KEMARLO-87625 format. One record per residue (C-alpha): residue number from 1; x, y, z; chain; residue in three letters. Coordinates in pm, 1 decimal. Example, Ala and Ser with C-alpha at 12.3 -4.5 7.8 and 13.67 -1.06 7.14 Angstrom:
<pts>
@n->1&x->1230.0&y->-450.0&z->780.0&chain->A&res->Ala
@n->2&x->1367.0&y->-106.0&z->714.0&chain->A&res->Ser
</pts>
This chain:
<pts>
@n->1&x->8372.3&y->10693.2&z->-3228.0&chain->A&res->Unk
@n->2&x->8677.1&y->10597.1&z->-2987.7&chain->A&res->Unk
@n->3&x->8815.3&y->10246.5&z->-3066.7&chain->A&res->Unk
@n->4&x->8699.9&y->10005.0&z->-2820.3&chain->A&res->Unk
@n->5&x->9040.9&y->9931.4&z->-2707.1&chain->A&res->Unk
@n->6&x->9065.5&y->10297.4&z->-2594.2&chain->A&res->Unk
@n->7&x->8712.5&y->10263.3&z->-2426.7&chain->A&res->Unk
@n->8&x->8840.3&y->9940.3&z->-2256.6&chain->A&res->Unk
@n->9&x->9143.3&y->10091.2&z->-2137.5&chain->A&res->Unk
@n->10&x->8974.5&y->10398.2&z->-2000.6&chain->A&res->Unk
@n->11&x->8725.0&y->10178.1&z->-1808.6&chain->A&res->Unk
@n->12&x->9014.7&y->9963.7&z->-1669.9&chain->A&res->Unk
@n->13&x->9194.0&y->10281.1&z->-1561.7&chain->A&res->Unk
@n->14&x->8877.3&y->10348.8&z->-1342.6&chain->A&res->Unk
@n->15&x->8867.7&y->10027.9&z->-1200.7&chain->A&res->Unk
@n->16&x->9230.4&y->10047.8&z->-1098.0&chain->A&res->Unk
@n->17&x->9161.8&y->10380.5&z->-935.8&chain->A&res->Unk
@n->18&x->8889.0&y->10231.0&z->-736.5&chain->A&res->Unk
@n->19&x->9106.9&y->9937.8&z->-611.2&chain->A&res->Unk
@n->20&x->9379.7&y->10191.6&z->-529.2&chain->A&res->Unk
@n->21&x->9516.8&y->10172.8&z->-172.1&chain->A&res->Unk
@n->22&x->9402.3&y->10533.0&z->-113.1&chain->A&res->Unk
@n->23&x->9057.5&y->10485.1&z->-248.4&chain->A&res->Unk
@n->24&x->8922.4&y->10156.0&z->-164.9&chain->A&res->Unk
@n->25&x->8949.7&y->10211.8&z->214.8&chain->A&res->Unk
@n->26&x->8744.7&y->10517.1&z->232.5&chain->A&res->Unk
@n->27&x->8462.9&y->10397.8&z->8.6&chain->A&res->Unk
@n->28&x->8251.7&y->10280.7&z->320.6&chain->A&res->Unk
@n->29&x->8291.5&y->10628.1&z->472.5&chain->A&res->Unk
@n->30&x->8172.6&y->10802.3&z->129.8&chain->A&res->Unk
@n->31&x->7872.5&y->10557.2&z->119.4&chain->A&res->Unk
@n->32&x->7784.4&y->10647.1&z->484.8&chain->A&res->Unk
@n->33&x->7816.1&y->11001.6&z->446.9&chain->A&res->Unk
@n->34&x->7616.2&y->11032.8&z->130.7&chain->A&res->Unk
@n->35&x->7320.6&y->10801.5&z->250.2&chain->A&res->Unk
@n->36&x->7321.0&y->10917.5&z->616.5&chain->A&res->Unk
@n->37&x->7368.6&y->10559.4&z->725.2&chain->A&res->Unk
@n->38&x->7675.0&y->10473.8&z->920.2&chain->A&res->Unk
@n->39&x->7901.8&y->10202.7&z->782.6&chain->A&res->Unk
@n->40&x->7841.6&y->9986.6&z->1097.2&chain->A&res->Unk
@n->41&x->7476.6&y->10007.6&z->1028.7&chain->A&res->Unk
@n->42&x->7501.5&y->9928.9&z->656.5&chain->A&res->Unk
@n->43&x->7724.0&y->9645.7&z->715.2&chain->A&res->Unk
@n->44&x->7447.4&y->9469.9&z->936.8&chain->A&res->Unk
@n->45&x->7194.4&y->9458.6&z->667.5&chain->A&res->Unk
@n->46&x->7268.1&y->9116.1&z->587.7&chain->A&res->Unk
@n->47&x->7203.2&y->9029.7&z->206.6&chain->A&res->Unk
@n->48&x->6907.3&y->9281.6&z->192.7&chain->A&res->Unk
@n->49&x->6959.2&y->9583.3&z->-50.7&chain->A&res->Unk
@n->50&x->6892.4&y->9899.5&z->76.7&chain->A&res->Unk
@n->51&x->6767.1&y->10095.8&z->-211.1&chain->A&res->Unk
@n->52&x->6801.9&y->10444.1&z->-37.4&chain->A&res->Unk
@n->53&x->7172.2&y->10384.8&z->-10.9&chain->A&res->Unk
@n->54&x->7202.5&y->10271.1&z->-378.7&chain->A&res->Unk
@n->55&x->7013.2&y->10572.0&z->-503.8&chain->A&res->Unk
@n->56&x->7240.6&y->10799.9&z->-320.7&chain->A&res->Unk
@n->57&x->7549.7&y->10615.9&z->-462.1&chain->A&res->Unk
@n->58&x->7393.1&y->10675.0&z->-818.6&chain->A&res->Unk
@n->59&x->7345.9&y->11021.4&z->-757.4&chain->A&res->Unk
@n->60&x->7710.9&y->11049.0&z->-641.9&chain->A&res->Unk
@n->61&x->7840.5&y->10865.3&z->-930.5&chain->A&res->Unk
@n->62&x->7649.8&y->11073.7&z->-1168.8&chain->A&res->Unk
@n->63&x->7796.6&y->11382.3&z->-992.4&chain->A&res->Unk
@n->64&x->8153.6&y->11297.5&z->-1062.2&chain->A&res->Unk
@n->65&x->8082.7&y->11147.6&z->-1401.7&chain->A&res->Unk
@n->66&x->7950.2&y->11486.6&z->-1520.2&chain->A&res->Unk
@n->67&x->8256.6&y->11674.9&z->-1404.0&chain->A&res->Unk
@n->68&x->8489.4&y->11411.3&z->-1537.3&chain->A&res->Unk
@n->69&x->8315.4&y->11377.4&z->-1882.3&chain->A&res->Unk
@n->70&x->8312.9&y->11770.3&z->-1902.3&chain->A&res->Unk
@n->71&x->8704.3&y->11774.1&z->-1835.1&chain->A&res->Unk
@n->72&x->8729.0&y->11505.9&z->-2120.9&chain->A&res->Unk
@n->73&x->8542.3&y->11756.0&z->-2345.4&chain->A&res->Unk
@n->74&x->8739.5&y->12051.5&z->-2237.7&chain->A&res->Unk
@n->75&x->9081.1&y->11853.0&z->-2296.8&chain->A&res->Unk
@n->76&x->8978.9&y->11748.0&z->-2638.9&chain->A&res->Unk
@n->77&x->8859.1&y->12097.5&z->-2747.0&chain->A&res->Unk
@n->78&x->9185.7&y->12247.9&z->-2622.5&chain->A&res->Unk
@n->79&x->9368.5&y->11970.9&z->-2824.0&chain->A&res->Unk
@n->80&x->9177.2&y->12054.4&z->-3144.4&chain->A&res->Unk
@n->81&x->9268.0&y->12423.2&z->-3099.2&chain->A&res->Unk
@n->82&x->9642.9&y->12315.4&z->-3083.4&chain->A&res->Unk
@n->83&x->9611.8&y->12077.2&z->-3371.1&chain->A&res->Unk
@n->84&x->9912.9&y->12244.5&z->-3559.1&chain->A&res->Unk
@n->85&x->10135.2&y->12121.1&z->-3271.0&chain->A&res->Unk
@n->86&x->9953.4&y->11793.6&z->-3217.6&chain->A&res->Unk
@n->87&x->10280.9&y->11591.4&z->-3297.0&chain->A&res->Unk
@n->88&x->10481.8&y->11773.0&z->-3017.8&chain->A&res->Unk
@n->89&x->10193.8&y->11784.8&z->-2776.4&chain->A&res->Unk
@n->90&x->10137.7&y->11409.7&z->-2824.7&chain->A&res->Unk
@n->91&x->10494.9&y->11348.8&z->-2748.3&chain->A&res->Unk
@n->92&x->10499.2&y->11577.1&z->-2434.8&chain->A&res->Unk
@n->93&x->10163.5&y->11390.7&z->-2325.5&chain->A&res->Unk
@n->94&x->10318.3&y->11060.6&z->-2363.2&chain->A&res->Unk
@n->95&x->10620.0&y->11166.1&z->-2152.1&chain->A&res->Unk
@n->96&x->10396.6&y->11287.7&z->-1886.1&chain->A&res->Unk
@n->97&x->10177.1&y->10971.4&z->-1888.7&chain->A&res->Unk
@n->98&x->10503.1&y->10772.9&z->-1823.0&chain->A&res->Unk
@n->99&x->10603.1&y->11017.0&z->-1543.0&chain->A&res->Unk
@n->100&x->10254.9&y->10957.0&z->-1386.0&chain->A&res->Unk
@n->101&x->10299.2&y->10582.9&z->-1439.9&chain->A&res->Unk
@n->102&x->10628.3&y->10600.9&z->-1251.3&chain->A&res->Unk
@n->103&x->10480.6&y->10794.9&z->-957.2&chain->A&res->Unk
@n->104&x->10190.3&y->10550.3&z->-951.8&chain->A&res->Unk
@n->105&x->10437.2&y->10263.5&z->-876.3&chain->A&res->Unk
@n->106&x->10561.5&y->10426.4&z->-564.8&chain->A&res->Unk
@n->107&x->10913.6&y->10464.9&z->-695.5&chain->A&res->Unk
@n->108&x->10959.2&y->10818.0&z->-580.7&chain->A&res->Unk
@n->109&x->10884.8&y->10723.4&z->-197.7&chain->A&res->Unk
@n->110&x->11109.2&y->10423.8&z->-221.8&chain->A&res->Unk
@n->111&x->11419.7&y->10448.7&z->-17.4&chain->A&res->Unk
@n->112&x->11629.4&y->10358.9&z->-314.3&chain->A&res->Unk
@n->113&x->11441.5&y->10612.1&z->-549.7&chain->A&res->Unk
@n->114&x->11771.3&y->10780.9&z->-649.6&chain->A&res->Unk
@n->115&x->11916.2&y->10443.1&z->-741.6&chain->A&res->Unk
@n->116&x->11623.7&y->10358.1&z->-952.6&chain->A&res->Unk
@n->117&x->11600.5&y->10695.0&z->-1138.1&chain->A&res->Unk
@n->118&x->11968.2&y->10697.1&z->-1212.5&chain->A&res->Unk
@n->119&x->11960.5&y->10351.7&z->-1337.5&chain->A&res->Unk
@n->120&x->11656.1&y->10450.3&z->-1573.0&chain->A&res->Unk
@n->121&x->11844.6&y->10756.4&z->-1683.3&chain->A&res->Unk
@n->122&x->12154.1&y->10537.3&z->-1745.0&chain->A&res->Unk
@n->123&x->11997.7&y->10287.7&z->-1958.6&chain->A&res->Unk
@n->124&x->11798.9&y->10540.5&z->-2156.8&chain->A&res->Unk
@n->125&x->12133.8&y->10707.2&z->-2247.0&chain->A&res->Unk
@n->126&x->12296.6&y->10386.1&z->-2348.1&chain->A&res->Unk
@n->127&x->12000.3&y->10292.5&z->-2565.5&chain->A&res->Unk
@n->128&x->11991.8&y->10630.9&z->-2725.6&chain->A&res->Unk
@n->129&x->12368.9&y->10603.8&z->-2781.7&chain->A&res->Unk
@n->130&x->12328.6&y->10269.3&z->-2949.6&chain->A&res->Unk
@n->131&x->12064.4&y->10425.9&z->-3172.3&chain->A&res->Unk
@n->132&x->12307.5&y->10710.5&z->-3271.7&chain->A&res->Unk
@n->133&x->12556.5&y->10444.5&z->-3363.0&chain->A&res->Unk
@n->134&x->12323.5&y->10251.8&z->-3547.3&chain->A&res->Unk
@n->135&x->12164.5&y->10544.9&z->-3735.0&chain->A&res->Unk
@n->136&x->12410.8&y->10797.7&z->-3735.4&chain->A&res->Unk
@n->137&x->12139.1&y->11052.6&z->-3656.8&chain->A&res->Unk
@n->138&x->12137.2&y->11256.3&z->-3331.3&chain->A&res->Unk
@n->139&x->11766.3&y->11304.2&z->-3386.3&chain->A&res->Unk
@n->140&x->11640.7&y->10956.3&z->-3413.9&chain->A&res->Unk
@n->141&x->11326.2&y->10838.9&z->-3247.8&chain->A&res->Unk
@n->142&x->11520.4&y->10717.1&z->-2918.3&chain->A&res->Unk
@n->143&x->11610.2&y->11074.9&z->-2833.9&chain->A&res->Unk
@n->144&x->11294.4&y->11083.5&z->-2620.9&chain->A&res->Unk
@n->145&x->11440.8&y->10823.2&z->-2382.0&chain->A&res->Unk
@n->146&x->11696.9&y->11037.7&z->-2218.7&chain->A&res->Unk
@n->147&x->11440.6&y->11309.0&z->-2225.5&chain->A&res->Unk
@n->148&x->11230.1&y->11074.0&z->-2004.7&chain->A&res->Unk
@n->149&x->11521.2&y->11004.9&z->-1776.2&chain->A&res->Unk
@n->150&x->11579.2&y->11388.6&z->-1734.6&chain->A&res->Unk
@n->151&x->11224.5&y->11444.5&z->-1675.8&chain->A&res->Unk
@n->152&x->11205.4&y->11188.8&z->-1397.8&chain->A&res->Unk
@n->153&x->11516.3&y->11338.8&z->-1229.2&chain->A&res->Unk
@n->154&x->11375.2&y->11671.8&z->-1250.3&chain->A&res->Unk
@n->155&x->11037.2&y->11547.6&z->-1123.1&chain->A&res->Unk
@n->156&x->11210.5&y->11399.1&z->-813.1&chain->A&res->Unk
@n->157&x->11481.5&y->11670.9&z->-734.3&chain->A&res->Unk
@n->158&x->11219.8&y->11948.0&z->-769.2&chain->A&res->Unk
@n->159&x->10994.2&y->11796.7&z->-527.1&chain->A&res->Unk
@n->160&x->10700.5&y->11809.6&z->-760.6&chain->A&res->Unk
@n->161&x->10614.5&y->11431.1&z->-709.6&chain->A&res->Unk
@n->162&x->10548.1&y->11524.9&z->-328.8&chain->A&res->Unk
@n->163&x->10236.5&y->11754.7&z->-477.5&chain->A&res->Unk
@n->164&x->10065.3&y->11438.2&z->-595.6&chain->A&res->Unk
@n->165&x->10106.4&y->11258.5&z->-274.5&chain->A&res->Unk
@n->166&x->9904.3&y->11520.2&z->-92.1&chain->A&res->Unk
@n->167&x->9548.8&y->11437.2&z->-59.4&chain->A&res->Unk
@n->168&x->9322.2&y->11733.3&z->-129.7&chain->A&res->Unk
@n->169&x->8957.0&y->11704.5&z->-101.6&chain->A&res->Unk
@n->170&x->8676.2&y->11965.8&z->-152.7&chain->A&res->Unk
@n->171&x->8450.5&y->11920.1&z->149.1&chain->A&res->Unk
@n->172&x->8076.5&y->12011.8&z->175.0&chain->A&res->Unk
@n->173&x->8050.5&y->12156.2&z->502.4&chain->A&res->Unk
@n->174&x->7665.5&y->12122.7&z->511.4&chain->A&res->Unk
@n->175&x->7523.0&y->11835.8&z->318.4&chain->A&res->Unk
@n->176&x->7181.7&y->11891.3&z->156.2&chain->A&res->Unk
@n->177&x->6948.2&y->11606.4&z->232.5&chain->A&res->Unk
@n->178&x->6873.4&y->11308.9&z->5.1&chain->A&res->Unk
@n->179&x->6970.6&y->11241.4&z->-329.6&chain->A&res->Unk
@n->180&x->7057.1&y->11610.4&z->-426.6&chain->A&res->Unk
@n->181&x->7305.4&y->11618.6&z->-145.0&chain->A&res->Unk
@n->182&x->7488.3&y->11286.2&z->-268.9&chain->A&res->Unk
@n->183&x->7501.9&y->11452.8&z->-624.7&chain->A&res->Unk
@n->184&x->7682.0&y->11768.0&z->-501.7&chain->A&res->Unk
@n->185&x->7920.0&y->11539.7&z->-290.1&chain->A&res->Unk
@n->186&x->7993.5&y->11361.8&z->-609.3&chain->A&res->Unk
@n->187&x->8081.1&y->11693.3&z->-797.7&chain->A&res->Unk
@n->188&x->8287.6&y->11796.0&z->-492.7&chain->A&res->Unk
@n->189&x->8456.5&y->11459.6&z->-506.1&chain->A&res->Unk
@n->190&x->8548.3&y->11493.5&z->-873.9&chain->A&res->Unk
@n->191&x->8694.0&y->11851.8&z->-812.9&chain->A&res->Unk
@n->192&x->8892.6&y->11705.5&z->-518.8&chain->A&res->Unk
@n->193&x->9223.1&y->11541.3&z->-540.4&chain->A&res->Unk
@n->194&x->9360.7&y->11204.3&z->-427.2&chain->A&res->Unk
@n->195&x->9703.6&y->11056.3&z->-477.8&chain->A&res->Unk
@n->196&x->9576.5&y->10773.4&z->-668.1&chain->A&res->Unk
@n->197&x->9309.6&y->10916.3&z->-894.5&chain->A&res->Unk
@n->198&x->9511.3&y->11220.1&z->-978.1&chain->A&res->Unk
@n->199&x->9780.6&y->11021.6&z->-1198.6&chain->A&res->Unk
@n->200&x->9533.7&y->10783.9&z->-1373.7&chain->A&res->Unk
@n->201&x->9280.1&y->11060.8&z->-1449.9&chain->A&res->Unk
@n->202&x->9556.0&y->11288.9&z->-1568.7&chain->A&res->Unk
@n->203&x->9685.9&y->11008.7&z->-1804.2&chain->A&res->Unk
@n->204&x->9326.0&y->10956.5&z->-1947.8&chain->A&res->Unk
@n->205&x->9292.3&y->11345.6&z->-1991.0&chain->A&res->Unk
@n->206&x->9615.7&y->11360.4&z->-2173.7&chain->A&res->Unk
@n->207&x->9498.5&y->11099.7&z->-2409.9&chain->A&res->Unk
@n->208&x->9169.3&y->11258.2&z->-2451.0&chain->A&res->Unk
@n->209&x->9343.0&y->11576.7&z->-2562.1&chain->A&res->Unk
@n->210&x->9470.6&y->11377.0&z->-2883.7&chain->A&res->Unk
@n->211&x->9129.0&y->11270.6&z->-2987.8&chain->A&res->Unk
@n->212&x->8997.7&y->11409.6&z->-3320.9&chain->A&res->Unk
@n->213&x->8650.8&y->11495.8&z->-3186.0&chain->A&res->Unk
@n->214&x->8495.3&y->11633.2&z->-2858.8&chain->A&res->Unk
@n->215&x->8258.2&y->11321.3&z->-2860.6&chain->A&res->Unk
@n->216&x->8577.6&y->11080.5&z->-2834.3&chain->A&res->Unk
@n->217&x->8709.1&y->11272.5&z->-2538.2&chain->A&res->Unk
@n->218&x->8380.3&y->11258.7&z->-2365.9&chain->A&res->Unk
@n->219&x->8346.5&y->10877.4&z->-2442.4&chain->A&res->Unk
@n->220&x->8690.0&y->10814.2&z->-2281.9&chain->A&res->Unk
@n->221&x->8604.0&y->11006.1&z->-1964.6&chain->A&res->Unk
@n->222&x->8263.0&y->10845.5&z->-1936.5&chain->A&res->Unk
@n->223&x->8432.8&y->10499.6&z->-1965.6&chain->A&res->Unk
@n->224&x->8679.5&y->10606.3&z->-1698.8&chain->A&res->Unk
@n->225&x->8384.7&y->10720.7&z->-1479.8&chain->A&res->Unk
@n->226&x->8200.8&y->10382.2&z->-1519.0&chain->A&res->Unk
@n->227&x->8515.2&y->10196.9&z->-1440.4&chain->A&res->Unk
@n->228&x->8530.9&y->10401.2&z->-1106.5&chain->A&res->Unk
@n->229&x->8164.7&y->10439.3&z->-1049.2&chain->A&res->Unk
@n->230&x->8010.3&y->10095.5&z->-1124.0&chain->A&res->Unk
@n->231&x->8211.6&y->9908.8&z->-852.0&chain->A&res->Unk
@n->232&x->8106.1&y->10207.6&z->-612.1&chain->A&res->Unk
@n->233&x->7743.9&y->10141.2&z->-680.4&chain->A&res->Unk
@n->234&x->7790.6&y->9761.7&z->-650.3&chain->A&res->Unk
@n->235&x->7959.2&y->9835.8&z->-315.6&chain->A&res->Unk
@n->236&x->7649.9&y->10023.3&z->-203.5&chain->A&res->Unk
@n->237&x->7448.6&y->9718.1&z->-287.4&chain->A&res->Unk
@n->238&x->7637.6&y->9483.5&z->-107.1&chain->A&res->Unk
@n->239&x->7825.5&y->9686.4&z->166.7&chain->A&res->Unk
@n->240&x->7867.6&y->9397.1&z->399.6&chain->A&res->Unk
@n->241&x->8033.3&y->9168.7&z->148.5&chain->A&res->Unk
@n->242&x->8256.0&y->9464.8&z->60.8&chain->A&res->Unk
@n->243&x->8422.5&y->9444.2&z->385.9&chain->A&res->Unk
@n->244&x->8518.5&y->9084.0&z->309.6&chain->A&res->Unk
@n->245&x->8636.7&y->9188.1&z->-35.0&chain->A&res->Unk
@n->246&x->8847.9&y->9470.6&z->120.1&chain->A&res->Unk
@n->247&x->9000.6&y->9244.0&z->369.8&chain->A&res->Unk
@n->248&x->9111.4&y->8996.7&z->95.2&chain->A&res->Unk
@n->249&x->9224.9&y->9276.9&z->-143.1&chain->A&res->Unk
@n->250&x->9419.0&y->9482.2&z->115.5&chain->A&res->Unk
@n->251&x->9693.0&y->9200.6&z->77.5&chain->A&res->Unk
@n->252&x->9735.6&y->9319.2&z->-290.1&chain->A&res->Unk
@n->253&x->9753.9&y->9674.1&z->-241.7&chain->A&res->Unk
@n->254&x->10129.1&y->9701.2&z->-342.3&chain->A&res->Unk
@n->255&x->10085.0&y->9477.0&z->-647.0&chain->A&res->Unk
@n->256&x->9794.7&y->9674.9&z->-756.4&chain->A&res->Unk
@n->257&x->9995.0&y->10008.8&z->-740.3&chain->A&res->Unk
@n->258&x->10287.8&y->9854.3&z->-932.7&chain->A&res->Unk
@n->259&x->10072.0&y->9691.3&z->-1195.4&chain->A&res->Unk
@n->260&x->9869.8&y->9996.1&z->-1216.4&chain->A&res->Unk
@n->261&x->10194.0&y->10213.1&z->-1264.9&chain->A&res->Unk
@n->262&x->10328.3&y->9964.2&z->-1523.8&chain->A&res->Unk
@n->263&x->10004.0&y->9985.6&z->-1727.5&chain->A&res->Unk
@n->264&x->10030.2&y->10346.0&z->-1738.7&chain->A&res->Unk
@n->265&x->10395.7&y->10358.3&z->-1848.3&chain->A&res->Unk
@n->266&x->10300.8&y->10087.4&z->-2106.0&chain->A&res->Unk
@n->267&x->10024.5&y->10323.9&z->-2247.6&chain->A&res->Unk
@n->268&x->10270.9&y->10602.0&z->-2243.4&chain->A&res->Unk
@n->269&x->10512.6&y->10403.0&z->-2450.0&chain->A&res->Unk
@n->270&x->10251.8&y->10306.8&z->-2693.1&chain->A&res->Unk
@n->271&x->10149.9&y->10684.2&z->-2726.7&chain->A&res->Unk
@n->272&x->10518.4&y->10786.9&z->-2769.7&chain->A&res->Unk
@n->273&x->10573.1&y->10539.5&z->-3059.2&chain->A&res->Unk
@n->274&x->10229.5&y->10595.6&z->-3205.5&chain->A&res->Unk
@n->275&x->10153.2&y->10221.3&z->-3165.8&chain->A&res->Unk
@n->276&x->9826.4&y->10261.2&z->-2968.6&chain->A&res->Unk
@n->277&x->9640.5&y->10372.6&z->-3265.1&chain->A&res->Unk
@n->278&x->9788.2&y->10096.7&z->-3476.6&chain->A&res->Unk
@n->279&x->9687.3&y->9849.5&z->-3223.8&chain->A&res->Unk
@n->280&x->9340.9&y->9973.5&z->-3195.7&chain->A&res->Unk
@n->281&x->9313.8&y->9950.7&z->-3586.9&chain->A&res->Unk
@n->282&x->9418.8&y->9601.2&z->-3585.0&chain->A&res->Unk
@n->283&x->9185.1&y->9495.3&z->-3295.5&chain->A&res->Unk
@n->284&x->8887.6&y->9679.4&z->-3421.8&chain->A&res->Unk
</pts>
């Protein structure tokens, strides 16, 4: 079974995705759509729980959870097929997680993006050069630092980062009634794409590809789904309290983005150095 540290990290990633600035504001709209109850009507239910809304929310969460866990199983399965190249793939995956983390912080949209990226590249080259001077080995462990710097520059100048900022969703033109409809919308939501969920989900899938068994990959994506889904269900249970919560949280959207990005970068560094497994072994 996957270490509890990894499960906790995946669950936290789901919560971060839920709180992200392009997911949290649309939650009432999704709840209204899948339940057939307007956000305004739902917000006027005082403290009474409307169980029809909750049931629809649960069906919605089950829908996207099934898709995410299936992606986790597929990711681990493919990783097992490429077991011979696991070391190289793990390093590439770590670099990609770091790229996604930098993207999540919003650096690529900053007016000083070029300055930040060249600073990161310059620092990485200096550290790598110091490593060569100390070890006398051009292929020392620090060689991946300039690789990350170059990858960031390519990611920026090629315009690939813009793809992640585009919001793509799979829309259901005609919603079937009731819980079945909510389930189908949940499946469509999972196959859609939002700028916030994409990087976090991608990082979890890359980590799942490094697991030894399919069950471990499934467990990671199930934990991520619960981190995203449980707050959604709680919101459905108390939609009017959600609006107060949203008004409070909107002041911290930038902090959430930066913190979430830094967490992804930190996980990427742990994967790059092989430290995540060591930490998990110590804490479990």
